[in-house]
C-alpha positions as CSV (number, residue, x, y, z in Angstrom):
1,M,-37.0,103.1,-17.2
2,K,-39.2,102.2,-14.6
3,K,-39.7,98.3,-13.1
4,F,-42.2,97.1,-10.6
5,I,-43.6,94.1,-8.7
6,L,-47.0,93.0,-9.1
7,E,-48.5,92.5,-5.1
8,I,-51.9,90.5,-5.2
9,D,-53.9,91.7,-1.7
10,P,-56.8,89.9,-0.9
11,R,-58.0,91.9,1.5
12,T,-58.5,95.0,-1.0
13,K,-59.2,92.3,-3.9
14,S,-56.8,94.0,-5.9
15,I,-53.7,93.3,-8.1
16,S,-51.5,96.7,-7.6
17,K,-47.9,97.8,-9.6
18,V,-45.2,98.5,-7.1
19,E,-42.2,100.4,-8.2
20,F,-39.1,98.5,-7.4
21,N,-36.1,100.2,-7.5
22,E,-33.3,97.4,-6.9
23,E,-31.7,95.4,-9.7
24,F,-33.0,91.6,-8.1
25,V,-36.0,90.8,-5.9
26,G,-34.6,89.3,-2.8
27,L,-36.1,86.9,0.0
28,E,-36.6,90.1,2.4
29,T,-38.4,91.3,0.1
30,L,-41.0,88.7,-0.7
31,Y,-41.0,88.1,3.1
32,K,-42.2,91.7,3.9
33,S,-44.6,92.3,1.1
34,L,-46.3,88.5,1.8
35,E,-46.3,89.1,5.4
36,C,-45.1,85.9,6.1
37,D,-41.3,83.8,6.9
38,Y,-41.9,81.0,4.4
39,V,-42.2,81.9,0.4
40,D,-43.3,79.1,-2.3
41,R,-42.4,79.4,-6.0
42,V,-45.3,78.9,-8.8
43,V,-44.1,79.3,-12.1
44,L,-46.5,81.3,-14.3
45,N,-45.0,81.3,-17.4
46,D,-41.5,81.6,-19.0
47,T,-40.8,84.8,-17.7
48,L,-43.0,85.2,-14.5
49,D,-43.1,83.6,-11.1
50,L,-45.9,84.1,-8.5
51,W,-44.5,84.2,-5.0
52,V,-47.4,83.2,-2.0
53,D,-46.9,82.4,2.0
54,D,-45.5,78.6,1.9
55,E,-47.3,78.3,5.4
56,G,-50.7,80.3,4.4
57,L,-52.9,77.3,5.5
58,I,-51.5,76.8,8.9
59,N,-50.8,80.3,10.2
60,N,-54.3,81.7,10.0
61,A,-53.2,83.8,6.3
62,S,-56.6,82.8,5.5
63,E,-58.6,84.7,8.4
64,R,-55.9,88.0,8.5
65,I,-55.5,88.4,4.7
66,G,-57.7,86.2,2.6
67,Y,-57.1,83.9,-0.3
68,F,-57.3,84.3,-4.1
69,N,-57.5,81.8,-6.9
70,V,-55.5,82.1,-10.5
71,G,-57.2,81.4,-13.6
72,D,-60.7,79.6,-14.0
73,N,-59.7,76.8,-11.9
74,E,-60.0,76.7,-8.1
75,A,-57.5,74.3,-7.9
76,Y,-54.8,77.4,-7.9
77,Q,-55.9,78.8,-4.8
78,F,-53.7,80.6,-2.7
79,V,-53.7,81.5,1.1
80,G,-52.5,85.2,2.0
81,K,-50.9,87.9,-0.2
82,G,-48.9,87.0,-3.9
83,L,-46.3,88.7,-5.7
84,I,-45.7,88.5,-9.3
85,C,-42.1,89.0,-10.6
86,G,-39.9,88.1,-13.4
87,Y,-36.9,85.8,-13.3
88,T,-33.3,85.3,-14.9
89,Q,-32.2,82.3,-16.5
90,E,-29.9,81.7,-13.5
91,G,-33.1,82.0,-11.4
92,E,-32.8,85.2,-9.8
93,N,-36.1,87.2,-9.3
94,I,-36.0,90.6,-11.1
95,P,-38.6,93.5,-11.0
96,I,-40.5,93.6,-14.7
97,E,-40.9,96.6,-17.0
98,E,-44.3,98.7,-17.1
99,D,-45.6,97.4,-20.0
100,E,-45.3,93.6,-18.8
101,A,-47.1,94.6,-15.7
102,D,-49.8,96.3,-17.4
103,W,-50.6,93.3,-19.4
104,V,-50.2,90.9,-16.3
105,I,-52.8,93.0,-14.4
106,K,-55.3,93.2,-17.8
107,N,-54.9,89.2,-18.6
108,L,-54.1,87.7,-15.8
109,T,-57.9,86.1,-14.0
110,L,-57.8,86.7,-10.2
111,T,-60.9,85.7,-7.9
112,F,-61.2,86.3,-4.4
């Protein structure tokens, strides 16, 4: 069964499924995908995390990449790219199944 991570890209104003064939989503994947050196975790619900650039406000990510809001409240504004993946009860990051990825894309409110 295929597994995915979701990438949020303010440059293209999109959220896209990226097939992910590893068992866990490690820090190196987060750094590479988000184009940053430090990451921060935002819990979206009981099974999903949003990972963002922890230094986005101080490293010009807003000018290089852009920003996005999650939900209808601008208080949840993030600078740079975002990555959504699942997590286990042990706190390990994992890719998600395609039906869950499709649900997130359909139901997550994003503004750029």
